[in-house]
C-alpha positions as CSV (number, residue, x, y, z in Angstrom):
1,X,6.2,6.5,6.9
2,X,8.1,6.5,10.1
3,X,11.5,8.1,9.4
4,X,13.6,10.0,12.0
5,X,16.3,12.6,11.3
6,X,18.6,14.0,14.0
7,X,20.7,17.0,13.3
8,X,23.5,18.2,15.6
9,X,21.7,17.0,18.7
10,X,23.4,18.1,21.9
11,X,22.5,17.8,25.5
12,X,24.1,19.3,28.6
13,X,23.1,19.2,32.3
14,X,24.1,21.6,35.1
15,X,26.9,20.3,37.3
16,X,27.1,20.7,41.1
17,X,30.1,22.9,40.7
18,X,28.5,25.2,38.3
19,X,28.7,25.2,34.5
20,X,27.5,22.5,32.2
21,X,28.3,18.8,31.7
22,X,27.9,17.6,28.1
23,X,26.3,14.2,27.7
24,X,25.6,14.3,24.0
25,X,27.9,16.0,21.5
26,X,26.5,16.7,18.0
27,X,24.5,13.5,17.1
28,X,23.7,13.4,13.4
29,X,21.8,10.4,11.8
30,X,19.0,9.5,9.5
31,X,16.8,6.5,10.4
32,X,14.9,5.2,7.4
33,X,11.3,4.0,7.3
34,X,11.2,0.4,8.4
35,X,14.7,0.4,9.7
36,X,15.9,-1.3,13.0
37,X,18.6,0.9,14.5
38,X,20.4,-0.2,17.6
39,X,22.0,2.5,19.8
40,X,24.8,0.6,21.6
41,X,27.3,1.7,24.3
42,X,28.4,1.3,27.9
43,X,26.5,2.8,30.8
44,X,26.7,6.6,31.0
45,X,27.5,7.1,27.3
46,X,24.2,9.0,26.7
47,X,22.2,6.4,24.7
48,X,19.0,6.5,27.0
49,X,19.2,10.3,27.0
50,X,19.2,10.4,23.2
51,X,16.2,8.1,23.1
52,X,14.3,10.3,25.6
53,X,15.1,13.4,23.5
54,X,13.7,11.6,20.4
55,X,10.5,10.7,22.4
56,X,10.2,14.3,23.8
57,X,10.7,13.3,27.4
58,X,13.9,15.4,27.4
59,X,14.6,18.6,25.5
60,X,17.8,18.9,23.6
61,X,20.2,21.8,24.5
62,X,20.5,22.4,20.8
63,X,19.9,20.6,17.5
64,X,16.7,19.4,15.9
65,X,14.6,16.2,15.6
66,X,12.4,15.5,12.6
67,X,9.9,12.6,12.5
68,X,8.2,11.9,9.2
69,X,9.6,15.1,7.7
70,X,8.2,17.3,10.4
71,X,10.3,19.2,13.0
72,X,9.2,18.0,16.4
73,X,12.0,19.4,18.5
74,X,9.6,21.4,20.6
75,X,6.6,19.1,20.2
76,X,5.0,17.4,23.2
77,X,5.6,13.6,23.5
78,X,2.0,12.7,22.9
79,X,2.0,14.5,19.5
80,X,5.1,12.8,18.1
81,X,3.4,9.8,16.6
82,X,5.5,7.2,18.4
83,X,5.3,4.6,21.1
84,X,7.9,3.7,23.7
85,X,8.8,0.5,25.6
86,X,10.6,1.0,28.9
87,X,13.2,-1.2,30.6
88,X,11.0,-1.7,33.7
89,X,7.8,-2.6,31.8
90,X,5.8,0.2,33.4
91,X,2.7,-1.9,33.8
92,X,-0.2,-0.9,36.1
93,X,-0.3,-3.6,38.9
94,X,-4.0,-3.1,39.6
95,X,-5.0,-3.6,35.9
96,X,-5.2,-6.9,34.1
97,X,-3.4,-7.6,30.8
98,X,-6.3,-6.4,28.7
99,X,-6.6,-3.1,30.5
100,X,-2.9,-2.5,30.5
101,X,-2.7,-3.0,26.7
102,X,-5.7,-0.8,26.1
103,X,-4.8,1.9,28.5
104,X,-3.5,4.4,25.9
105,X,-6.4,3.9,23.5
106,X,-8.9,4.4,26.3
107,X,-7.1,7.5,27.5
108,X,-7.5,8.9,24.0
109,X,-11.1,7.8,24.0
110,X,-10.7,5.8,20.8
111,X,-13.9,4.0,19.5
112,X,-14.7,0.7,21.2
113,X,-14.7,-1.2,17.9
114,X,-11.2,0.1,17.1
115,X,-10.0,-0.9,20.6
116,X,-11.4,-4.4,20.2
117,X,-9.9,-4.9,16.7
118,X,-6.4,-3.6,17.8
119,X,-6.5,-5.8,20.9
120,X,-7.3,-8.9,18.9
121,X,-4.6,-8.2,16.4
122,X,-2.0,-7.5,19.0
123,X,-2.8,-10.5,21.3
124,X,-2.8,-12.8,18.4
125,X,0.6,-11.5,17.2
126,X,2.2,-11.8,20.7
127,X,0.4,-14.9,21.9
128,X,-1.3,-13.2,24.9
129,X,-4.9,-14.5,24.3
130,X,-4.8,-16.8,27.4
131,X,-3.4,-14.1,29.7
132,X,-5.8,-11.2,29.2
133,X,-7.5,-11.6,32.6
134,X,-4.2,-11.9,34.6
135,X,-2.6,-9.2,36.6
136,X,1.1,-8.3,36.1
137,X,2.0,-10.1,39.4
138,X,0.8,-13.3,37.9
139,X,3.0,-13.1,34.8
140,X,6.6,-14.2,34.1
141,X,9.2,-11.6,33.1
142,X,8.9,-12.6,29.4
143,X,5.1,-12.3,29.6
144,X,5.3,-8.9,31.2
145,X,7.7,-7.8,28.4
146,X,5.2,-9.0,25.8
147,X,2.4,-7.0,27.5
148,X,4.6,-3.9,27.5
149,X,5.4,-4.5,23.8
150,X,1.6,-5.1,23.1
151,X,0.8,-1.7,24.6
152,X,3.1,-0.1,22.2
153,X,1.9,-2.0,19.2
154,X,-1.8,-1.5,19.9
155,X,-1.3,2.2,19.6
156,X,-0.9,1.7,15.8
157,X,2.2,3.8,15.7
158,X,4.9,2.7,13.2
159,X,7.8,4.2,15.2
160,X,8.7,2.3,18.3
161,X,11.4,3.4,20.8
162,X,12.8,0.7,23.1
163,X,15.0,1.4,26.1
164,X,16.9,-1.8,27.1
165,X,13.6,-3.8,27.2
166,X,15.2,-7.2,27.6
167,X,17.8,-6.4,30.3
168,X,15.5,-7.8,33.1
169,X,15.1,-11.2,31.4
170,X,17.3,-14.3,31.8
171,X,19.5,-15.5,28.9
172,X,17.0,-18.0,27.4
173,X,14.1,-15.4,27.5
174,X,16.3,-12.7,25.9
175,X,17.2,-15.1,23.1
176,X,13.6,-15.9,22.5
177,X,12.4,-12.3,22.7
178,X,15.2,-11.2,20.2
179,X,13.7,-13.6,17.6
180,X,10.1,-12.4,18.4
181,X,11.0,-8.7,18.2
182,X,12.8,-9.1,14.8
183,X,9.9,-11.2,13.4
184,X,7.3,-8.6,14.5
185,X,9.4,-5.7,13.2
186,X,9.7,-7.3,9.8
187,X,6.1,-8.4,9.6
188,X,4.6,-5.0,10.5
189,X,7.3,-2.9,8.8
190,X,8.0,-1.0,12.0
191,X,10.8,1.6,12.5
192,X,12.5,0.7,15.8
193,X,15.2,2.6,17.6
194,X,16.5,0.2,20.2
195,X,18.9,1.2,23.1
196,X,21.0,-1.5,24.6
197,X,24.4,-2.2,26.3
198,X,24.3,-5.8,25.0
199,X,26.3,-6.2,21.8
200,X,24.5,-9.5,21.1
201,X,21.2,-7.8,20.9
202,X,22.5,-5.0,18.7
203,X,24.4,-7.3,16.3
204,X,21.7,-9.9,15.9
205,X,18.6,-7.7,15.5
206,X,19.7,-4.3,14.0
207,X,20.0,-3.3,10.4
208,X,22.5,-0.7,11.6
209,X,24.3,-0.1,14.9
210,X,25.2,3.3,16.3
211,X,28.0,2.9,18.8
212,X,28.1,5.7,21.3
213,X,31.0,6.5,23.8
214,X,31.3,9.6,25.9
215,X,28.3,11.2,24.3
216,X,29.6,11.0,20.7
217,X,29.1,8.6,17.8
218,X,32.1,6.2,17.5
219,X,30.7,4.4,14.5
220,X,27.4,4.0,12.6
221,X,27.3,1.0,10.3
222,X,25.8,-2.4,9.5
223,X,26.7,-5.1,12.1
224,X,29.0,-7.0,9.7
225,X,30.9,-3.8,8.9
226,X,31.2,-2.6,12.5
227,X,32.7,-6.0,13.5
228,X,35.0,-6.4,10.5
229,X,36.3,-2.9,10.5
230,X,36.0,-1.1,13.8
231,X,36.4,2.6,13.4
232,X,38.2,3.0,16.7
233,X,39.8,1.1,19.5
234,X,36.7,1.7,21.6
235,X,34.5,-0.1,19.1
236,X,36.9,-3.0,18.6
237,X,37.2,-3.6,22.4
238,X,33.4,-3.2,23.0
239,X,32.1,-5.4,20.2
240,X,33.2,-9.0,20.0
241,X,33.5,-11.8,22.6
242,X,36.3,-12.1,23.3
243,X,37.0,-8.5,22.3
244,X,39.6,-7.4,19.8
245,X,43.2,-7.6,20.9
246,X,45.0,-4.3,21.0
247,X,48.8,-4.6,20.9
248,X,51.5,-2.0,21.5
249,X,54.2,-0.9,21.3
250,X,56.0,-2.2,18.2
251,X,59.6,-3.0,17.4
252,X,60.7,-4.3,20.8
253,X,62.9,-7.4,21.1
254,X,60.8,-10.5,21.0
255,X,57.7,-8.4,20.7
256,X,55.2,-7.5,18.0
257,X,55.8,-7.2,14.3
258,X,58.0,-4.5,12.8
259,X,55.8,-1.8,11.1
260,X,56.2,-1.0,7.4
261,X,58.1,2.1,6.4
262,X,56.3,5.4,7.0
263,X,54.4,4.3,10.0
264,X,55.4,5.7,13.4
265,X,55.7,2.8,15.9
266,X,55.3,5.2,18.8
267,X,52.0,6.5,17.6
268,X,50.4,3.2,16.4
269,X,48.3,0.4,17.9
270,X,47.6,-2.9,16.3
271,X,44.2,-4.6,16.5
272,X,43.4,-8.2,15.6
273,X,40.4,-10.4,16.4
274,X,41.0,-13.5,18.5
275,X,39.7,-15.8,15.8
276,X,42.2,-14.4,13.3
277,X,45.3,-15.2,15.4
278,X,47.2,-18.4,14.7
279,X,49.0,-20.2,17.6
280,X,52.1,-22.3,16.9
281,X,54.7,-23.9,19.1
282,X,57.8,-21.7,19.6
283,X,60.4,-22.5,17.0
284,X,58.0,-23.8,14.4
285,X,57.2,-21.7,11.3
286,X,54.1,-19.5,11.1
287,X,51.8,-20.0,8.1
288,X,53.3,-18.5,4.9
289,X,50.5,-16.1,4.3
290,X,50.5,-14.6,7.7
291,X,52.4,-11.8,9.5
292,X,54.2,-12.7,12.6
293,X,53.0,-10.7,15.6
294,X,55.4,-12.0,18.3
295,X,56.3,-14.5,20.9
296,X,54.1,-15.2,24.0
297,X,53.4,-17.6,26.8
298,X,50.1,-19.4,27.4
299,X,48.7,-18.3,30.7
300,X,45.0,-19.5,30.6
301,X,43.2,-22.2,28.6
302,X,39.4,-22.1,28.6
303,X,37.2,-24.7,26.9
304,X,33.8,-23.2,26.0
305,X,32.3,-26.2,24.2
306,X,32.4,-25.2,20.6
307,X,35.5,-23.0,21.1
308,X,38.7,-22.9,23.1
309,X,39.9,-19.5,24.3
310,X,43.6,-19.3,24.9
311,X,45.0,-16.3,26.7
312,X,48.7,-15.6,26.0
313,X,51.0,-13.0,27.5
314,X,53.8,-11.3,25.6
315,X,57.1,-10.1,27.0
316,X,55.9,-6.7,28.0
317,X,52.8,-8.0,29.7
318,X,50.4,-7.5,26.8
319,X,47.7,-10.2,26.8
320,X,46.5,-11.6,23.5
321,X,43.5,-13.8,23.3
322,X,43.2,-16.6,20.7
323,X,40.1,-18.4,19.6
324,X,40.8,-22.0,18.4
325,X,38.9,-25.2,17.9
326,X,38.4,-27.4,21.0
327,X,40.6,-30.2,19.7
328,X,43.8,-28.0,19.7
329,X,45.9,-29.2,22.6
330,X,47.4,-26.3,24.5
331,X,49.3,-26.5,27.7
332,X,49.5,-23.6,30.2
333,X,53.0,-22.3,30.3
334,X,53.8,-23.3,26.7
335,X,55.9,-20.9,24.6
336,X,54.2,-20.0,21.4
337,X,54.4,-17.7,18.4
338,X,51.4,-15.6,17.3
339,X,50.6,-14.6,13.7
340,X,47.6,-13.4,11.7
341,X,46.7,-12.7,8.1
342,X,47.7,-9.2,6.9
343,X,44.3,-8.3,5.7
344,X,42.9,-8.9,9.2
345,X,45.3,-6.6,11.0
346,X,43.9,-3.1,12.0
347,X,46.1,-0.1,12.7
348,X,45.0,2.7,15.0
349,X,46.5,6.1,15.9
350,X,47.6,5.9,19.5
351,X,46.5,9.4,20.4
352,X,43.1,9.6,18.7
353,X,42.5,5.9,18.9
354,X,40.9,6.1,15.4
355,X,41.5,3.6,12.6
356,X,44.1,4.4,10.0
357,X,42.2,4.7,6.7
358,X,44.8,2.8,4.6
359,X,46.5,-0.3,6.1
360,X,50.2,-0.3,5.2
361,X,50.1,-4.1,5.1
362,X,49.6,-5.9,1.8
363,X,46.0,-6.7,1.4
364,X,44.7,-10.0,0.0
365,X,42.9,-10.0,-3.4
366,X,39.2,-10.1,-2.5
367,X,38.5,-12.0,-5.8
368,X,41.1,-14.6,-5.2
369,X,40.3,-18.1,-3.9
370,X,40.7,-18.3,-0.2
371,X,44.0,-19.8,1.0
372,X,43.8,-23.3,2.5
373,X,43.6,-23.3,6.3
374,X,47.0,-23.7,7.8
375,X,47.6,-26.8,10.0
376,X,47.7,-25.8,13.7
377,X,50.7,-27.6,15.2
378,X,50.0,-29.2,18.6
379,X,51.1,-26.9,21.4
380,X,52.6,-28.7,24.4
C-alpha cells in the first residue's frame, strides 16, 4: 500500500518585518493507494512547499502527515518509503546513466543481484537500454527526464512525488512524457502526487486535481467535475483554455441577463465557458432553449485550426470569449447577441467568489434527449 493522509497541514515562514507569513492554510486530503493526484496552481500558491512537506524536506508548522497508516510528520525523508522526481532532473554530471539510476541502491548497499534486476526492469520499462553508458550531457531533455524517473522507479517505492518534472521540456516532449507517465503509473500501480502549474498535465493525467490558491484548497475533484462545476471564480479562470468568462454586473441597459427573483445582482457574478456561448447577429433571435446574456461587439477573431476564438466586448467593457467552429464567418466590429444554455451558467458570490450551491436558473432534465444544435447565423 502507498496511501497518504494530510490533516490540517499548515506552514508559515518568518517575514523580514517580523512575524510569520502563512503559505499553507489547513490542507486536508486523503490520497488512495494507486491514485494519481495532481496539485495544481499558480506560482507562489504553496504547491511545491506542500510536496516538500510530504517528502520530509520541509517540516510543517502544524498538522500531520500519514503514509501507509503511519504518522511520519517528524520522520526523516529517507525513512518515509517514497521517491521524488525534481524539476531540474538532479542528475550527477560525472556519472553515466547506469550509475545515476543505481545511485540510491548503491548508497543503501543493496545486494548486487537486486541492483541488476531492478536496473533491467526499469530500463526496459523506460526504453533506456541503449543509453546506459552515456553521461547526462549527451542526453536530450526527454532522455534526462526518463533517467530521473528511472532513479525513482528503481528504488522500488510505490509512492512517487513529482515536482513539475516536465516543465523544462518542449511541447512535443511534454505530450509524449504525459502518455508515458500515465502508462507507467497504471502498469505498476504507483501512487503519484504530481505538482504542476500546467492545467493540461493535471487534467489529462490525474485521477483527481487539487487546485491551490493563496495556500488553501480551492477545489479537490475529478478533472471532469472541476471543469464542469468550478467551485470558485479562481478555479474557473485558471482551468480551461480559453478560461471561463466572468460577467458582472447584472441588470444594466443593454447588458447581461436579469437575475431571477431572490438573487442580489450587486453581489453576484456569472460564469460561462466559451464553448457554451452562442453568437448571433444583432436583431436575430437567440436559440429558444438558451438564456440571453447581452449585446456585444466583436473585437478579435482568431482562427486556431480546429476552433475559432471570437473575443467580444460588452457595453461596460466586459470581454466575453466565444469558441465556435472555424466555418463560422465573423467580422471584427460586428454587433452580436450572446446567449447560453441555462444549465451551463454558473453563479458566484461576488465577495467570497465561491459558487452558489443552487443555481436559480431552470436546469435541464439530465434524462431528456439533448436538444438539437441551434443553427449559428452568419455574423457579418
